C-alpha positions in Angstrom: 18.2 61.9 -5.8 16.8 58.4 -6.5 12.9 58.3 -6.7 12.7 56.3 -3.5 15.0 58.7 -1.4 12.2 60.4 0.6 12.8 59.6 4.2 9.9 58.4 6.2 11.8 57.7 9.5 15.1 58.8 11.0 18.0 56.5 11.0 18.3 54.0 13.9 21.4 52.2 15.0 22.1 49.0 17.0 25.0 48.4 19.3 27.3 50.6 17.2 27.8 48.0 14.4 24.7 48.5 12.2 22.3 51.3 11.3 19.2 51.4 9.1 16.9 54.1 7.7 13.5 53.7 6.0 12.6 55.7 2.9 9.4 55.9 1.0 10.2 53.0 -1.3 13.4 51.6 0.1 15.4 50.8 3.2 19.1 51.2 3.6 21.0 49.0 6.0 24.7 49.7 6.9 26.9 47.5 8.9 30.6 47.0 9.4 30.3 43.3 8.4 28.2 43.7 5.3 28.6 47.3 4.1 25.6 49.1 2.6 22.6 47.2 1.4 19.5 48.7 -0.2 16.2 46.8 -0.2 13.6 48.1 -2.6 10.4 47.2 -4.5 8.6 44.0 -3.9 11.3 42.7 -1.7 10.8 45.6 0.6 7.1 44.9 0.8 7.6 41.2 1.5 10.3 41.9 4.1 8.1 44.5 5.8 5.2 42.1 5.9 7.5 39.7 7.9 8.6 42.3 10.4 11.8 43.6 8.8 14.9 42.5 10.7 12.8 41.6 13.8 11.0 39.0 11.9 11.8 35.5 10.6 14.0 36.8 7.8 16.2 39.0 9.9 18.5 41.6 8.4 19.5 41.5 4.7 22.9 40.0 4.0 23.2 41.1 0.3 21.4 43.2 -2.2 19.0 41.7 -4.7 20.4 39.9 -7.7 18.7 38.7 -10.9 19.2 35.9 -13.3 17.3 35.1 -16.5 14.5 33.5 -14.6 14.2 35.3 -11.3 15.4 37.9 -8.8 16.3 37.1 -5.2 17.6 38.7 -2.1 19.3 36.9 0.9 18.6 37.6 4.5 19.9 36.2 7.7 17.0 33.8 8.1 16.1 33.1 4.5 15.8 34.2 0.9 13.1 36.2 -0.9 12.6 34.9 -4.4 10.6 36.8 -7.0 9.3 35.8 -10.5 6.5 37.0 -12.7 4.6 33.8 -12.3 4.8 33.3 -8.6 5.4 36.8 -7.2 7.7 37.1 -4.2 8.1 34.0 -2.0 10.1 33.5 1.2 12.2 30.4 1.7 13.3 30.5 5.3 15.1 28.5 7.9 15.7 24.8 7.1 13.7 25.1 3.9 16.3 27.6 2.8 19.2 25.5 3.9 18.0 22.3 2.1 16.9 24.2 -1.0 20.2 26.0 -1.4 22.1 22.7 -0.9 20.2 21.3 -4.0 21.4 24.3 -6.0 18.7 26.9 -5.3 16.9 28.4 -8.2 19.0 26.6 -10.8 19.1 23.3 -8.8 16.9 20.2 -8.8 13.9 21.7 -7.0 13.8 25.0 -9.0 11.8 28.1 -8.1 9.5 28.1 -5.0 5.8 28.1 -5.9 4.5 29.5 -2.6 5.4 30.1 1.0 5.5 27.2 3.5 2.4 26.1 5.3 1.4 23.7 8.1 -1.7 21.4 8.6 -1.2 20.5 12.2 0.6 17.3 11.3 3.4 18.4 9.0 4.7 21.5 7.3 5.8 21.8 3.7 6.9 24.1 0.9 6.4 23.4 -2.8 8.9 24.1 -5.5 8.7 23.6 -9.3 10.1 20.1 -9.2 9.5 18.9 -5.6 8.3 19.5 -2.1 10.2 19.9 1.1 8.1 18.4 3.9 8.9 18.6 7.7 7.6 16.7 10.7 8.9 16.7 14.3 9.7 13.0 14.1 11.5 12.9 10.7 12.7 16.4 10.1 13.0 17.8 6.5 12.6 15.3 3.7 12.4 16.0 -0.1 9.7 14.5 -2.3 10.5 14.8 -6.0 11.0 12.9 -9.2 8.9 9.8 -9.7 7.2 10.2 -6.4 6.0 13.8 -6.4 2.8 13.5 -8.5 1.6 10.2 -7.0 2.1 11.6 -3.5 0.3 14.8 -4.4 -2.5 12.8 -6.0 -2.9 10.9 -2.7 -3.4 14.2 -0.9 0.2 15.0 0.0 0.9 15.2 3.7 -2.9 15.2 4.5 -3.6 12.0 2.5 -3.4 8.3 3.2 0.4 8.3 2.7 1.0 11.2 5.1 4.4 13.0 5.3 7.6 11.5 4.0 9.8 9.7 6.6 12.9 9.2 4.5 14.4 10.2 1.2 13.9 8.0 -1.9 16.2 5.1 -2.3 16.9 2.8 -5.2 18.0 -0.9 -5.7 18.8 -2.7 -8.9 15.1 -3.3 -9.6 13.2 -0.4 -8.2 13.1 2.9 -6.4 10.9 3.6 -3.3 10.1 6.2 -0.7 8.7 5.7 2.7 5.9 7.8 4.2 4.0 7.8 7.5 1.2 5.8 6.1 2.8 3.7 3.4 5.5 3.3 0.7 5.6 4.5 -2.9 7.3 2.0 -5.1 8.4 2.7 -8.7 9.6 0.5 -11.6 9.7 0.9 -15.4 7.2 -1.9 -15.8 4.6 -1.0 -13.2 5.0 2.7 -12.8 4.6 4.1 -9.3 2.4 2.1 -6.9 1.3 3.0 -3.3 1.5 0.3 -0.7 -0.3 1.7 2.4 -1.5 0.8 5.9 -1.6 -2.9 6.7 -0.6 -3.9 3.2 2.6 -2.0 3.8 3.2 -3.6 7.2 2.7 -7.2 6.0 4.6 -6.6 2.7 7.6 -5.2 4.6 7.5 -8.0 7.1 8.0 -10.4 4.1 11.0 -8.5 3.0 9.5 -5.8 0.8 10.8 -5.5 -2.8 13.4 -8.2 -2.3 11.1 -10.5 -0.3 8.8 -13.3 -1.0 6.1 -11.2 -2.6 8.3 -8.9 -4.7 7.2 -5.7 -6.4 3.6 -4.4 -6.2 1.8 -4.7 -9.5 -0.9 -2.1 -8.8 -2.7 -0.2 -6.1 -5.1 -1.9 -3.7 -8.8 -2.3 -4.7 -12.1 -3.4 -3.1 -15.1 -5.2 -4.6 -17.6 -4.6 -1.7 -16.8 -7.9 -0.1 -13.0 -7.9 0.2 -10.0 -5.7 -0.6 -6.7 -6.8 -2.1 -3.4 -5.8 -3.6 -1.4 -7.9 -6.1 2.4 -8.4 -6.0 4.7 -10.2 -8.4 4.5 -13.5 -6.4 1.3 -13.2 -4.3 -1.8 -11.2 -3.3 -2.6 -9.6 0.1 -6.3 -9.9 0.7 -8.3 -8.3 3.5 -11.8 -8.9 4.9 -13.4 -7.4 8.1 -13.8 -10.9 9.4 -10.4 -12.4 8.8 -8.1 -9.4 8.4 -5.1 -9.5 6.0 -4.1 -12.9 4.6 -1.5 -13.7 1.9 -2.2 -16.0 -1.1 1.0 -17.1 -2.8 3.0 -20.1 -3.9 1.0 -23.2 -5.0 -2.4 -21.5 -4.3 -2.0 -18.2 -6.1 -2.8 -19.2 -9.7 -5.6 -21.7 -8.9 -7.3 -19.0 -6.7 -7.0 -16.4 -9.4 -8.3 -18.9 -12.0 -11.4 -19.3 -9.8 -11.9 -15.5 -9.9 -9.9 -14.5 -6.8 -12.0 -12.8 -4.1 -14.9 -12.4 -6.5 -15.0 -16.1 -7.5 -16.4 -19.3 -5.9 -13.6 -19.5 -3.4 -14.0 -15.9 -2.2 -11.4 -14.3 0.0 -8.8 -16.2 2.1 -9.7 -16.9 5.7 -6.3 -18.2 6.9 -2.7 -18.6 5.7 -1.6 -21.7 3.9 -0.8 -24.6 6.2 1.0 -28.0 5.6 0.8 -31.4 7.1 2.9 -34.5 6.4 0.7 -35.4 3.3 -0.5 -32.1 1.9 -0.7 -28.3 2.0 -4.0 -26.4 2.0 -5.5 -22.9 2.3 -9.0 -22.0 3.5 -11.2 -19.5 1.8 -14.7 -18.2 2.4 -16.2 -20.6 -0.1 -13.9 -23.6 0.0 -10.4 -25.0 0.4 -7.5 -25.3 -2.0 -5.6 -28.5 -1.2 -2.3 -29.4 -2.9 0.1 -32.3 -3.1 2.9 -33.3 -5.4 0.9 -36.2 -6.8 -2.5 -34.5 -7.3 -1.6 -30.8 -7.8 -3.9 -28.1 -6.3 -7.6 -28.9 -6.2 -10.5 -26.8 -5.0 -13.0 -28.3 -2.6 -16.0 -26.0 -2.5 -19.2 -25.3 -0.5 -20.9 -28.3 1.0 -18.1 -30.7 -0.2 -15.7 -28.6 1.9 -18.0 -28.6 4.9 -18.4 -32.4 4.9 -14.7 -33.1 4.2 -13.6 -30.8 7.0 -16.1 -32.3 9.4 -14.5 -35.7 8.5 -11.1 -34.4 9.5 -9.9 -32.9 6.2 -6.7 -34.4 4.6 -5.8 -36.2 7.7 -9.3 -37.5 8.5 -11.3 -40.5 7.4 -11.6 -39.4 3.7 -8.0 -38.4 3.3 -6.6 -36.3 0.5 -8.8 -35.0 -2.3 -8.0 -36.6 -5.6 -9.8 -34.4 -8.1 -12.2 -31.5 -8.4 -15.9 -32.1 -8.4 -17.4 -33.6 -11.6 -21.0 -33.9 -12.7 -22.9 -36.2 -15.1 -26.2 -34.4 -15.3 -27.9 -36.3 -12.5 -25.4 -36.0 -9.6 -22.0 -34.5 -8.8 -19.2 -35.9 -6.7 -15.7 -35.4 -5.3 -13.3 -38.4 -4.9 -10.9 -38.7 -2.0 -8.2 -41.3 -1.0 -10.7 -43.2 1.1 -14.2 -42.3 -0.1 -16.4 -39.8 -2.0 -18.8 -37.0 -1.3 -21.8 -37.3 -3.6 -24.5 -34.7 -4.2 -27.8 -34.6 -6.2 -30.8 -32.2 -6.1 -32.9 -35.1 -4.7 -30.5 -36.5 -2.0 -28.3 -33.6 -1.1 -24.6 -34.2 -0.2 -23.5 -37.3 1.6 -20.2 -38.9 2.5 -19.5 -42.5 1.5 -16.3 -43.7 3.3 -14.7 -46.8 4.7 -15.9 -49.4 5.5 -19.0 -48.9 3.3 -17.1 -47.3 0.4 -15.3 -50.4 -1.0 -18.6 -52.4 -1.1 -20.4 -49.5 -2.8 -17.7 -49.0 -5.4 -17.6 -52.7 -6.1 -21.4 -52.6 -6.8 -20.9 -49.8 -9.4 -20.9 -46.7 -7.2 -23.6 -44.0 -7.8 -24.5 -45.6 -11.2 -24.6 -49.1 -9.8 -26.9 -51.4 -7.8 -27.3 -49.2 -4.8 -27.4 -45.7 -6.4 -26.9 -42.5 -4.5 -26.4 -42.3 -0.7 -29.4 -40.9 1.1 -27.8 -40.1 4.4 -24.6 -40.6 6.4 -23.5 -44.0 7.6 -24.5 -44.9 11.1 -23.5 -47.5 13.7 -25.9 -50.3 14.1 -26.0 -53.5 16.1 -23.4 -55.7 14.4 -21.5 -53.0 12.5 -22.1 -50.0 10.2 -24.9 -49.4 7.8 -25.7 -46.7 5.2 -28.9 -46.2 3.2 -28.8 -45.7 -0.5 -31.6 -45.1 -3.1 -32.0 -48.8 -3.9 -30.9 -50.5 -0.7 -28.7 -50.5 2.4 -25.1 -51.6 2.7 -24.2 -53.1 6.1 -20.7 -54.0 7.1 -19.6 -55.9 10.2 -16.9 -54.3 12.4 
């Protein structure tokens, strides 16, 4: 008699097609469909803990079998898998179906590492080389390969990325996988990068990997004033005051050369805009203005404020011609139709038509009249502006 063959309960039968009997260390199930199946050892304990055939596993469909790495036993509702490292683990329902479709123990996911669990938002079960994650909205999705470790590092389904919404897909240049809160994007050059939240929304709206911004170059970062994420052909920058703004095209390299969000220009405050004569983009500390003839020029601080007050590129001063220059006593920015000049003594002032041509003819800031002391004003008989060494008056 086998060592387990000490009956602890009488045999019970169903509707005439199956019977079972429990012994001290085994249970025997007999049915016309499956014959005689003996369940013993750790599989018996695990099955008992789940309510025998009345539980999620249901009745056994085959006896336990072993391979070089594991032993397993199939039931109506799942599989019990045992190994020295992980003990006995149940793979049930849709987890079982998807796992077996990948090849089971010897397939792409490998051995189960633990039973399934839920966190109130999603459910999942971990395997050696991947995770099966389920949500009511997206069903069962596999996370494996490139994306498994980065997703787990973000907190798996409970992190910023959340549960997966679709399987990984690949193009000629990259592979990516979508999650509730973002996208993981992988490439040989940049590794796997997360694009989450509003970064994800704006990036996908531009066309994602094949769009105007291209591949992400790294994860997002913050400096205490603004947050940003860099892509192949642009940067998405965010501030509480101005939200998410794209810096790309003409303005990307000059902005980065100024120190990006941590430089004199600071974070962008609006998208680039073009007129008939120029394109420009506003930042916290200034404006980048570009044209085919002059390239891209930064107009910063008080120079920006006075230029914008004069109407910007389409105003009285016109386009900016060059960045600010200094000579030790004063600094200035030249425009199509005038200049803005600053010194510690006089502050910043605009010199524009009709005064400008007279002032330049007299030698400008180094000439007869010197630096402007205040803005021009309308006077009886024309326009006048005070300078260090005199006043220039022009009739209308």
